[in-house]
All heavy atoms as an XYZ file, in Angstrom:
853
protein
N      72.465    166.041     55.519
C      73.439    165.311     56.307
C      74.795    165.566     55.660
O      74.980    165.257     54.455
C      73.073    163.848     56.389
C      74.033    163.126     57.210
S      73.375    161.424     57.384
C      74.522    160.802     58.501
N      75.759    166.038     56.382
C      77.100    166.204     55.921
C      77.927    164.904     56.090
O      77.813    164.318     57.125
C      77.763    167.361     56.579
C      77.162    168.702     56.234
O      76.672    168.893     55.213
N      77.101    169.630     57.250
N      78.736    164.650     55.075
C      79.615    163.469     55.244
C      80.580    163.629     56.394
O      81.042    164.719     56.693
C      80.337    163.351     53.896
C      79.874    164.457     53.115
C      78.925    165.319     53.855
N      80.914    162.530     57.080
C      81.794    162.596     58.238
C      83.241    162.609     57.699
O      83.579    161.876     56.809
C      81.594    161.361     59.077
C      82.407    161.293     60.333
C      81.960    160.108     61.213
N      82.142    158.822     60.587
C      83.184    157.977     60.853
N      84.192    158.407     61.644
N      83.227    156.861     60.260
N      84.070    163.521     58.212
C      85.511    163.525     57.770
C      86.145    162.254     58.194
O      85.786    161.587     59.207
C      86.046    164.771     58.453
C      85.093    165.136     59.580
C      83.743    164.535     59.204
N      87.190    161.881     57.417
C      87.940    160.600     57.783
C      89.076    160.920     58.702
O      89.828    161.929     58.648
C      88.515    160.022     56.494
C      87.446    159.578     55.502
C      88.203    159.129     54.185
C      86.703    158.403     56.031
N      89.292    159.980     59.662
C      90.438    160.121     60.585
C      91.604    159.579     59.826
O      91.511    158.854     58.810
C      90.142    159.286     61.802
O      90.133    157.885     61.490
N      92.848    159.781     60.289
C      94.067    159.248     59.666
C      93.946    157.726     59.661
O      94.355    157.015     58.688
C      95.183    159.683     60.563
C      94.746    160.981     61.086
C      93.213    160.737     61.381
N      93.427    157.035     60.729
C      93.309    155.643     60.758
C      92.362    155.154     59.611
O      92.623    154.125     58.983
C      92.708    155.225     62.113
C      92.581    153.725     62.296
C      92.056    153.307     63.645
N      90.704    153.876     63.762
C      89.579    153.234     63.953
N      89.682    151.894     64.102
N      88.466    153.724     64.007
N      91.302    155.871     59.410
C      90.344    155.450     58.361
C      90.948    155.657     56.993
O      90.721    154.854     56.060
C      89.039    156.227     58.543
C      88.323    155.890     59.750
C      87.189    156.854     60.212
O      87.349    158.084     59.845
O      86.224    156.420     60.833
N      91.730    156.743     56.840
C      92.373    157.028     55.553
C      93.413    155.894     55.268
O      93.495    155.435     54.161
C      93.032    158.365     55.533
C      92.092    159.501     55.462
C      92.667    160.865     55.624
O      93.774    160.939     56.259
N      92.048    161.854     55.025
N      94.103    155.463     56.318
C      95.037    154.380     56.211
C      94.363    153.045     55.771
O      94.851    152.286     54.941
C      95.847    154.162     57.445
C      96.888    153.097     57.403
N      97.977    153.118     56.644
C      96.899    151.913     58.075
C      98.660    151.998     56.802
N      98.036    151.214     57.650
N      93.151    152.791     56.403
C      92.349    151.629     56.059
C      91.957    151.608     54.577
O      92.041    150.590     53.860
C      91.191    151.528     56.957
C      90.201    150.390     56.704
C      90.951    148.993     56.878
C      89.034    150.456     57.653
N      91.574    152.768     54.112
C      91.157    152.854     52.659
C      92.323    152.582     51.771
O      92.201    151.885     50.828
C      90.550    154.285     52.410
C      89.178    154.362     53.079
C      90.460    154.558     50.919
C      88.537    155.747     53.035
N      93.490    153.163     52.127
C      94.691    152.920     51.338
C      95.019    151.441     51.324
O      95.333    150.900     50.221
C      95.880    153.704     51.881
C      97.120    153.607     51.012
C      98.149    154.517     51.613
O      97.904    155.582     52.135
O      99.365    154.069     51.544
N      94.985    150.768     52.487
C      95.283    149.374     52.514
C      94.286    148.565     51.667
O      94.660    147.611     50.952
C      95.312    148.848     53.912
C      96.530    149.345     54.695
C      96.550    148.733     56.100
N      96.817    147.330     55.933
C      96.910    146.502     56.903
N      96.800    146.911     58.201
N      97.146    145.211     56.812
N      93.012    148.901     51.801
C      91.978    148.133     51.096
C      92.151    148.377     49.575
O      91.994    147.482     48.745
C      90.632    148.671     51.559
C      89.453    147.958     50.887
C      89.089    146.619     51.334
C      88.805    148.423     49.771
C      87.999    146.014     50.756
C      87.805    147.748     49.109
C      87.360    146.547     49.606
O      86.332    145.858     49.002
N      92.475    149.570     49.157
C      92.678    149.863     47.762
C      93.718    149.073     47.104
O      93.630    148.722     45.900
C      92.982    151.401     47.576
O      91.931    152.139     48.057
N      94.799    148.772     47.800
C      95.889    147.987     47.299
C      95.863    146.492     47.628
O      96.713    145.729     47.237
C      97.214    148.594     47.737
C      97.475    149.902     47.050
C      97.242    151.129     47.776
C      97.816    150.050     45.736
C      97.394    152.387     47.185
C      97.984    151.274     45.169
C      97.790    152.423     45.891
O      97.971    153.617     45.264
N      94.839    146.088     48.331
C      94.694    144.721     48.773
C      94.468    143.822     47.520
O      93.579    144.163     46.693
C      93.539    144.562     49.707
S      93.199    142.918     50.241
N      95.192    142.781     47.393
C      95.065    141.830     46.226
C      94.250    140.613     46.631
O      94.486    139.541     46.160
C      96.455    141.453     45.788
C      97.262    142.570     45.289
C      96.753    143.185     43.995
O      96.341    142.500     43.152
N      96.661    144.506     44.004
N      93.250    140.789     47.412
C      92.432    139.669     47.866
C      91.694    138.996     46.685
O      91.021    139.710     45.959
C      91.448    140.230     48.917
C      90.574    139.200     49.641
C      91.473    138.384     50.548
C      89.575    139.966     50.531
N      91.893    137.685     46.615
C      91.190    137.006     45.543
C      91.283    135.535     45.706
O      92.146    135.035     46.308
N      90.263    134.757     45.231
C      90.251    133.360     45.356
C      89.613    132.830     43.985
O      88.511    133.270     43.640
C      89.480    132.855     46.522
C      89.474    131.344     46.799
S      88.664    130.998     48.287
C      89.384    129.403     48.631
N      90.339    131.912     43.351
C      89.724    131.358     42.127
C      88.500    130.520     42.381
O      88.370    129.913     43.481
C      90.765    130.492     41.385
O      90.984    129.344     42.155
C      92.038    131.279     41.143
N      87.632    130.467     41.430
C      86.424    129.586     41.597
C      86.851    128.120     41.777
O      86.191    127.455     42.599
C      85.691    129.734     40.202
C      86.139    131.041     39.733
C      87.584    131.250     40.142
N      87.906    127.676     41.185
C      88.326    126.278     41.329
C      88.773    126.036     42.788
O      88.436    125.025     43.367
C      89.491    125.984     40.394
C      89.038    125.894     38.958
C      88.764    127.277     38.282
O      89.137    128.376     38.829
N      88.103    127.234     37.119
N      89.545    126.994     43.364
C      89.943    126.801     44.747
C      88.767    126.860     45.666
O      88.662    126.078     46.637
C      90.915    127.899     45.175
C      92.385    127.622     44.773
C      93.367    128.588     45.336
N      93.294    128.696     46.727
C      93.530    129.862     47.390
N      93.851    130.941     46.768
N      93.327    129.949     48.728
N      87.860    127.792     45.430
C      86.658    127.890     46.322
C      85.815    126.604     46.220
O      85.348    126.069     47.253
C      85.827    129.093     45.863
C      84.701    129.448     46.834
C      84.984    130.247     47.946
C      83.450    128.930     46.635
C      83.974    130.556     48.764
C      82.388    129.265     47.571
C      82.672    130.065     48.676
N      85.662    126.123     45.006
C      84.847    124.909     44.778
C      85.527    123.665     45.454
O      84.760    122.818     45.933
C      84.719    124.708     43.316
C      83.589    123.808     42.875
C      82.215    124.216     43.144
C      83.734    122.655     42.215
C      81.199    123.438     42.718
C      82.688    121.767     41.885
C      81.386    122.182     42.122
O      80.327    121.464     41.726
N      86.869    123.641     45.454
C      87.594    122.554     46.083
C      87.471    122.611     47.533
O      87.579    121.519     48.279
C      88.992    122.494     45.606
N      87.382    123.790     48.169
C      87.362    123.946     49.604
C      86.002    123.806     50.213
O      85.843    123.267     51.279
C      87.978    125.382     50.014
C      88.051    125.568     51.422
C      88.785    126.884     51.665
C      88.875    127.108     53.173
N      89.596    128.378     53.489
N      84.950    124.360     49.531
C      83.604    124.335     50.092
C      82.657    123.551     49.235
O      82.779    123.552     48.029
C      83.062    125.790     50.195
C      83.956    126.659     51.030
C      84.861    127.606     50.610
C      84.051    126.686     52.451
N      85.480    128.157     51.681
C      85.025    127.663     52.840
C      83.376    125.978     53.499
C      85.341    127.937     54.144
C      83.690    126.247     54.772
C      84.633    127.207     55.138
N      81.736    122.821     49.865
C      80.826    121.981     49.152
C      79.622    122.897     48.723
O      78.579    122.977     49.434
C      80.319    120.849     50.025
C      79.471    119.852     49.269
C      79.093    118.642     50.096
O      79.453    118.579     51.245
N      78.354    117.713     49.520
N      79.842    123.605     47.672
C      78.777    124.488     47.139
C      78.472    124.082     45.709
O      79.235    123.381     45.068
C      79.315    125.966     47.121
C      79.551    126.419     48.545
C      80.581    126.145     46.314
N      77.332    124.592     45.264
C      76.931    124.340     43.957
C      77.355    125.516     43.044
O      77.718    126.683     43.528
C      75.394    124.235     43.850
O      74.787    125.404     44.193
N      77.289    125.414     41.826
C      77.585    126.496     40.907
C      76.480    127.608     41.051
O      76.826    128.761     40.853
C      77.728    126.065     39.489
C      79.001    125.183     39.262
C      79.241    124.783     37.920
O      78.422    124.896     37.015
N      80.394    124.143     37.697
N      75.285    127.168     41.415
C      74.243    128.152     41.737
C      74.573    129.061     42.947
O      74.356    130.215     42.934
C      72.880    127.420     41.948
C      72.256    126.868     40.695
C      72.869    125.501     40.232
O      73.691    124.966     41.025
O      72.529    125.066     39.201
N      75.130    128.384     43.947
C      75.684    129.159     45.171
C      76.742    130.135     44.719
O      76.682    131.290     45.200
C      76.274    128.169     46.168
C      75.193    127.219     46.829
O      73.990    127.597     46.898
O      75.638    126.156     47.137
N      77.686    129.643     43.919
C      78.721    130.577     43.488
C      78.166    131.776     42.686
O      78.621    132.894     42.826
C      79.794    129.794     42.659
C      80.522    128.828     43.530
S      81.800    127.911     42.616
C      83.051    129.201     42.487
N      77.172    131.488     41.841
C      76.572    132.584     41.074
C      75.895    133.584     42.036
O      76.053    134.804     41.787
C      75.514    131.960     40.122
N      75.249    133.096     43.094
C      74.651    134.012     44.012
C      75.687    134.827     44.809
O      75.461    136.056     45.006
C      73.777    133.200     44.989
N      76.770    134.199     45.196
C      77.841    134.849     45.883
C      78.423    136.014     45.003
O      78.654    137.094     45.602
C      78.971    133.880     46.260
C      78.487    132.896     47.353
C      80.173    134.658     46.802
C      79.319    131.729     47.531
N      78.533    135.702     43.761
C      79.227    136.763     42.900
C      78.275    137.558     42.094
O      78.671    138.431     41.282
C      80.157    135.974     41.860
S      81.449    135.104     42.693
N      77.000    137.401     42.328
C      75.964    138.168     41.572
C      76.106    137.934     40.058
O      76.101    138.882     39.258
C      75.899    139.643     41.916
O      75.689    139.839     43.226
N      76.308    136.713     39.682
C      76.495    136.310     38.249
C      75.413    135.299     37.922
O      74.860    134.693     38.732
C      77.863    135.731     38.012
C      79.006    136.626     38.341
C      79.068    137.761     37.334
N      80.296    138.559     37.626
C      80.437    139.785     37.167
N      79.564    140.328     36.432
N      81.568    140.469     37.447
N      75.290    135.058     36.602
C      74.365    133.981     36.172
C      75.021    132.695     36.320
O      76.292    132.583     36.379
C      73.984    134.202     34.705
O      75.114    133.998     33.864
N      74.234    131.637     36.447
C      74.787    130.263     36.525
C      75.603    129.904     35.221
O      76.645    129.265     35.295
C      73.659    129.286     36.783
C      74.190    127.785     36.711
C      72.999    129.479     38.096
N      75.086    130.437     34.125
C      75.828    130.250     32.861
C      77.220    130.824     32.979
O      78.178    130.187     32.473
C      75.015    130.849     31.720
O      75.789    130.847     30.523
N      77.385    131.978     33.505
C      78.662    132.619     33.597
C      79.567    131.706     34.533
O      80.724    131.425     34.185
C      78.577    134.017     34.208
O      77.854    134.805     33.286
C      79.914    134.590     34.465
N      79.066    131.327     35.639
C      79.883    130.429     36.536
C      80.235    129.105     35.787
O      81.379    128.657     35.917
C      79.063    130.113     37.865
C      79.774    129.029     38.695
C      78.891    131.412     38.621
N      79.382    128.557     35.130
C      79.717    127.308     34.307
C      80.856    127.600     33.394
O      81.758    126.761     33.206
C      78.507    126.821     33.555
C      77.458    126.175     34.454
C      76.406    125.537     33.643
N      75.362    124.983     34.534
C      74.012    125.309     34.491
N      73.571    126.035     33.465
N      73.216    124.817     35.372
N      80.906    128.767     32.831
C      81.986    129.123     31.887
C      83.314    129.182     32.590
O      84.398    128.976     31.935
N      83.377    129.425     33.910
C      84.621    129.497     34.629
C      85.288    128.112     34.741
O      86.347    127.944     34.982
C      84.471    130.018     36.094
C      83.931    131.398     36.134
C      83.975    132.379     35.115
C      83.277    132.030     37.272
N      83.397    133.569     35.574
C      83.027    133.382     36.864
C      83.006    131.635     38.537
C      82.407    134.312     37.738
C      82.437    132.538     39.369
C      82.129    133.858     39.019
N      84.417    127.075     34.633
C      84.872    125.600     34.765
C      85.050    124.931     33.429
O      85.441    123.791     33.414
C      83.895    124.896     35.734
C      83.964    125.427     37.093
C      83.097    126.372     37.556
C      84.841    124.871     37.992
C      83.116    126.854     38.827
C      84.910    125.372     39.277
C      84.034    126.319     39.750
N      84.700    125.562     32.330
C      84.873    124.981     31.034
C      86.257    125.038     30.614
O      87.098    125.864     31.091
C      83.937    125.650     29.986
C      82.504    125.367     30.277
C      81.683    125.907     29.115
N      80.215    125.841     29.439
C      79.406    126.893     29.469
N      79.870    128.058     29.156
N      78.157    126.728     29.861
N      86.568    124.313     29.570
C      87.941    124.363     28.984
C      87.741    124.811     27.519
O      86.678    124.714     26.982
C      88.543    123.001     29.062
C      88.671    122.370     30.496
C      89.967    121.699     30.685
C      89.972    121.061     32.034
N      90.461    121.883     33.087
N      88.819    125.228     26.983
C      88.869    125.654     25.573
C      88.183    126.964     25.278
O      88.213    127.897     26.153
N      87.555    127.027     24.100
C      86.918    128.269     23.738
C      85.742    128.704     24.613
O      85.463    129.906     24.623
C      86.445    128.157     22.293
C      87.460    128.071     21.299
C      86.807    128.044     19.926
N      87.840    128.016     18.876
C      87.621    128.151     17.590
N      86.377    128.374     17.218
N      88.565    128.125     16.741
N      85.121    127.826     25.234
C      83.996    128.158     26.064
C      84.376    128.719     27.462
O      83.509    129.130     28.200
C      83.101    126.944     26.308
O      82.607    126.470     25.050
N      85.692    128.637     27.772
C      86.164    129.038     29.055
C      85.951    130.615     29.169
O      86.090    131.337     28.235
C      87.668    128.769     29.261
C      88.268    129.456     30.492
C      88.012    128.972     31.712
C      89.063    130.592     30.356
C      88.516    129.534     32.910
C      89.636    131.157     31.491
C      89.374    130.660     32.745
O      89.869    131.246     33.850
N      85.497    131.002     30.373
C      85.242    132.471     30.598
C      86.026    132.745     31.925
O      85.880    132.098     32.893
C      83.746    132.784     30.866
C      82.936    132.530     29.611
C      81.517    132.832     29.864
N      81.292    134.258     29.894
C      80.117    134.840     29.974
N      79.051    134.060     30.055
N      80.039    136.101     29.943
N      86.902    133.759     31.814
C      87.737    134.118     32.932
C      86.925    134.924     33.932
O      86.254    135.945     33.495
C      88.903    134.955     32.426
C      89.892    135.425     33.544
C      90.952    136.261     32.924
N      91.730    135.621     31.871
C      92.778    134.843     32.112
N      93.201    134.684     33.375
N      93.434    134.249     31.169
N      86.990    134.611     35.218
C      86.279    135.403     36.220
C      86.941    136.784     36.316
O      88.185    136.878     36.107
C      86.446    134.629     37.508
C      87.536    133.689     37.302
C      87.676    133.427     35.823
N      86.201    137.762     36.647
C      86.767    139.124     36.785
C      87.452    139.314     38.225
O      87.142    138.454     39.058
C      85.683    140.181     36.668
O      84.836    140.070     37.874
C      84.806    140.052     35.480
N      88.262    140.251     38.400
C      88.864    140.492     39.657
C      87.766    140.731     40.770
O      87.915    140.298     41.927
C      89.684    141.776     39.481
C      90.063    141.719     38.122
C      88.876    141.153     37.269
N      86.627    141.304     40.425
C      85.563    141.390     41.355
C      84.957    140.054     41.778
O      84.682    139.844     42.931
C      84.377    142.308     40.708
C      83.181    142.338     41.620
C      84.891    143.706     40.481
N      84.896    139.184     40.861
C      84.427    137.744     41.221
C      85.402    137.117     42.134
O      84.973    136.484     43.113
C      84.280    136.902     39.914
C      83.317    137.467     38.923
O      82.254    137.948     39.382
O      83.573    137.429     37.706
N      86.714    137.244     41.858
C      87.670    136.630     42.724
C      87.642    137.301     44.141
O      87.771    136.547     45.076
C      89.104    136.864     42.143
C      89.359    136.300     40.743
C      90.776    136.580     40.263
C      88.967    134.854     40.666
N      87.434    138.558     44.208
C      87.303    139.192     45.575
C      86.107    138.721     46.291
O      86.110    138.498     47.465
C      87.280    140.708     45.370
C      87.240    141.422     46.710
C      87.492    142.864     46.567
N      88.901    143.196     46.344
C      89.560    144.141     46.857
N      88.943    145.003     47.620
N      90.769    144.326     46.552
N      84.881    138.606     45.599
C      83.705    138.095     46.183
C      83.968    136.749     46.814
O      83.537    136.481     47.929
C      82.525    137.991     45.200
C      81.810    139.277     44.979
N      81.009    139.878     46.024
C      81.692    140.061     43.885
C      80.480    140.957     45.559
N      80.866    141.116     44.263
N      84.584    135.845     46.116
C      84.839    134.455     46.547
C      85.828    134.514     47.739
O      85.603    133.723     48.716
C      85.373    133.570     45.411
C      84.377    133.362     44.266
C      85.002    132.545     43.173
C      83.155    132.539     44.775
N      86.791    135.347     47.691
C      87.753    135.422     48.808
C      87.065    135.991     50.081
O      87.307    135.495     51.163
C      88.903    136.316     48.447
N      86.255    136.952     49.882
C      85.530    137.513     51.030
C      84.510    136.446     51.611
O      84.382    136.322     52.856
C      84.713    138.766     50.668
C      85.611    140.004     50.453
C      84.791    141.169     49.799
C      86.251    140.446     51.741
N      83.828    135.713     50.741
C      82.972    134.660     51.212
C      83.655    133.620     51.934
O      83.328    133.065     53.029
C      82.141    134.052     50.077
C      80.962    133.185     50.447
S      79.698    134.109     51.184
C      79.636    133.414     52.825
N      84.893    133.254     51.447
C      85.727    132.263     52.059
C      86.162    132.733     53.506
O      86.113    131.989     54.434
C      87.000    132.052     51.192
C      88.000    131.102     51.804
O      87.620    129.954     52.105
O      89.181    131.480     52.094
N      86.496    134.011     53.557
C      86.934    134.600     54.900
C      85.727    134.549     55.806
O      85.906    134.151     56.928
C      87.346    136.071     54.667
C      87.661    136.734     55.896
C      88.963    136.618     56.539
C      86.707    137.550     56.610
C      89.192    137.254     57.733
C      87.026    138.156     57.767
C      88.208    138.006     58.346
N      84.543    134.909     55.356
C      83.338    134.907     56.204
C      83.053    133.470     56.692
O      82.735    133.251     57.844
C      82.175    135.491     55.529
C      82.201    136.976     55.287
C      81.067    137.471     54.397
C      82.206    137.748     56.622
N      83.149    132.502     55.774
C      82.884    131.114     56.131
C      83.888    130.595     57.138
O      83.509    129.868     58.082
C      82.890    130.178     54.890
C      81.691    130.443     53.960
C      81.949    129.719     52.580
C      80.350    129.981     54.516
N      85.158    130.920     56.923
C      86.267    130.493     57.849
C      86.088    131.172     59.206
O      86.528    130.550     60.247
C      87.616    130.807     57.282
C      88.141    129.694     56.411
O      87.642    128.542     56.502
O      89.084    129.925     55.586
N      85.650    132.361     59.253
C      85.730    133.179     60.473
C      84.363    133.551     61.101
O      84.301    134.463     61.932
C      86.546    134.460     60.241
C      87.916    134.119     59.851
O      88.753    133.682     60.639
N      88.252    134.255     58.552
N      83.344    132.876     60.637
C      81.985    133.236     61.062
C      81.769    133.335     62.552
O      81.262    134.268     63.069
C      80.940    132.290     60.387
C      79.538    132.637     60.680
C      78.901    133.578     59.921
C      78.813    131.974     61.691
C      77.600    133.912     60.152
C      77.555    132.278     61.950
C      76.893    133.234     61.170
N      82.350    132.339     63.290
C      82.147    132.273     64.670
C      82.989    133.322     65.438
O      82.556    133.631     66.589
C      82.574    130.851     65.235
C      81.646    129.757     64.714
O      80.471    130.082     64.418
O      82.061    128.581     64.597
N      83.931    133.815     64.798
C      84.724    134.895     65.524
C      84.213    136.331     65.283
O      84.646    137.282     65.948
C      86.237    134.850     65.060
C      86.995    133.697     65.577
C      86.681    132.417     64.801
O      86.553    132.494     63.573
N      86.591    131.290     65.489
N      83.273    136.466     64.350
C      82.688    137.758     64.040
C      81.583    138.017     65.051
O      80.618    137.204     65.132
C      82.234    137.799     62.635
C      83.339    137.536     61.641
C      81.523    139.173     62.345
C      82.875    137.308     60.177
N      81.628    139.106     65.770
C      80.560    139.408     66.695
C      79.175    139.532     66.013
O      79.117    140.036     64.879
C      80.943    140.819     67.322
C      82.489    140.888     67.070
C      82.693    140.102     65.798
N      78.168    139.085     66.717
C      76.853    138.952     66.140
C      76.373    140.359     65.651
O      75.745    140.395     64.534
C      75.856    138.474     67.152
N      76.621    141.419     66.369
C      76.174    142.746     65.899
C      76.924    143.161     64.594
O      76.319    143.770     63.743
C      76.299    143.789     66.970
C      77.725    143.952     67.512
O      78.557    143.018     67.359
O      78.017    145.071     68.022
N      78.119    142.760     64.507
C      78.900    143.085     63.230
C      78.347    142.224     62.045
O      78.169    142.723     60.943
C      80.358    142.819     63.435
C      81.287    143.270     62.367
C      81.186    144.741     62.045
C      82.709    142.998     62.746
N      78.086    140.959     62.377
C      77.466    140.080     61.266
C      76.125    140.747     60.800
O      75.803    140.781     59.629
C      77.264    138.699     61.785
C      78.506    137.848     61.887
C      78.140    136.432     62.097
N      77.178    136.048     63.078
C      77.404    135.545     64.223
N      78.654    135.217     64.546
N      76.430    135.289     65.068
N      75.387    141.220     61.747
C      74.062    141.771     61.453
C      74.207    143.011     60.620
O      73.505    143.192     59.599
C      73.303    142.129     62.698
C      71.956    142.807     62.535
C      70.989    141.829     61.838
O      71.022    140.643     61.956
N      70.008    142.504     61.180
N      75.191    143.880     60.941
C      75.403    145.069     60.202
C      75.980    144.714     58.748
O      75.575    145.409     57.787
C      76.369    145.950     60.881
N      76.783    143.726     58.692
C      77.372    143.362     57.365
C      76.486    142.625     56.490
O      76.429    142.897     55.284
C      78.688    142.542     57.708
C      79.443    142.068     56.497
C      80.096    143.247     55.780
C      80.537    141.112     56.866
N      75.737    141.668     56.980
C      74.890    140.776     56.138
C      73.442    140.712     56.543
O      72.882    139.663     56.388
C      75.559    139.352     56.216
S      77.195    139.289     55.686
N      72.867    141.808     56.927
C      71.475    141.768     57.291
C      70.664    141.586     56.005
O      71.048    141.978     54.938
C      71.045    143.063     58.003
O      71.122    144.162     57.144
N      69.507    140.982     56.163
C      68.551    140.820     55.079
C      67.399    141.650     55.293
O      67.087    142.085     56.386
C      68.144    139.333     54.926
O      67.400    139.002     56.134
C      69.348    138.469     54.744
N      66.598    141.973     54.213
C      65.421    142.772     54.378
C      64.490    142.088     55.354
O      63.764    142.764     56.169
C      64.760    142.991     53.051
C      65.534    143.932     52.121
C      64.888    144.102     50.837
O      63.615    143.995     50.740
O      65.583    144.432     49.914
N      64.327    140.771     55.272
C      63.451    140.042     56.118
C      63.791    140.252     57.605
O      62.975    140.481     58.420
C      63.444    138.563     55.773
C      62.430    137.774     56.489
C      62.413    136.271     56.017
O      63.452    135.749     55.604
N      61.267    135.689     56.115
N      65.125    140.163     57.891
C      65.524    140.377     59.268
C      65.341    141.849     59.713
O      64.969    142.156     60.815
C      67.030    140.075     59.379
C      67.334    138.570     59.335
C      68.870    138.293     59.312
O      69.632    139.197     58.888
O      69.254    137.204     59.617
N      65.596    142.746     58.726
C      65.366    144.163     59.041
C      63.937    144.504     59.370
O      63.656    145.392     60.169
C      65.804    145.081     57.817
C      67.323    144.985     57.636
O      68.004    144.581     58.535
O      67.722    145.313     56.522
N      63.033    143.739     58.779
C      61.567    143.999     59.021
C      61.208    143.591     60.411
O      60.280    144.115     61.008
C      60.725    143.236     58.014
C      60.797    143.748     56.612
O      61.259    144.965     56.491
O      60.427    143.091     55.681
N      62.011    142.665     61.022
C      61.626    142.172     62.355
C      62.340    142.975     63.492
O      62.214    142.676     64.630
C      61.994    140.723     62.470
C      61.108    139.863     61.638
N      61.518    139.338     60.398
C      59.783    139.493     61.769
C      60.492    138.686     59.853
N      59.524    138.744     60.633
N      63.222    143.894     63.098
C      63.974    144.682     64.178
C      63.321    146.046     64.422
O      62.546    146.525     63.737
C      65.498    144.856     63.728
O      65.484    145.508     62.502
C      66.176    143.553     63.709
């Protein structure tokens, strides 16, 4: 299978995405959504211990990475806009193996 060439619109999208500064701190996410630190760990693919470090003070504090901030911002966007996202797009974006087995 040969890779599909990119259109100018797709190249522009990649450029915009590459320079996008999308991010949300764990503290802002936690203040906005009623989630547990276990939920945040799952969202960011981190251990609960790592997430706990984001909320500690002093020497035990661990700074979240830019990837963590992007995961939280994307989850915030999905939570805020879930109803506006067409079902087929949600399925393509966030399908699970269990759902895939039934299709």
